[in-house]
N, C-alpha and C positions, 0 to 999 in steps of 0.2 A: 319123287323128284330127285334126279341124280345130278351131281355137281362134279364133273371132270374125274370120274372114277372114285370119288370119295363116298362115304356112307350117305344114305338118303337123309334128307333134312328131318324126317319124322323120327329117326332113331337116334338123334343126338342127345336125347334126354327130355323128359317131360317134367314140367313144373307140378309138384304135388302140393296141394293146399288142403289142410285139414278142415273138416266141416265142424264148426262149433255151434252146438244147439243153443238157441236163444232161451234164456230163462225169463221168468216173469218180471224181475227187476229191470233187466235190459229193455224189455218190451215197454214197460211203464215209462222209462226215461226217454226212449225214442218217441213214444206217443206224446209225452210232455213237450218235447222239442218241436215235433211236427205240428201240434195244435196250438203252439204259442202260449202254453200255460206257464205260470210263474213258478209253481212248485207242485210236487206230488209226494204222497206219503206211501212208503213201501215198508211193510212189516213194522209199523210204528215209528219209523224214521222219516223225517221230512227232508226231501231233496229239493234244493232250489236251483234254478237255471243260472244264477249268478249275474243276471242282467237287470233284474228288477227286484224291488223289495216290497214286502207286504206291510200294511199299516197295522 
């Protein structure tokens, strides 16, 4: 796509985003949020969603 003799729109620069691999802790937290769980234990540590408390 040319614009009045200027460089093409495709060669103006590309946005480069790094790919960050998901680890098991991140997957566990995302699953906790998606399933509406109150808390999850990861490697012996309890992570709470902050919205509810356990009795």
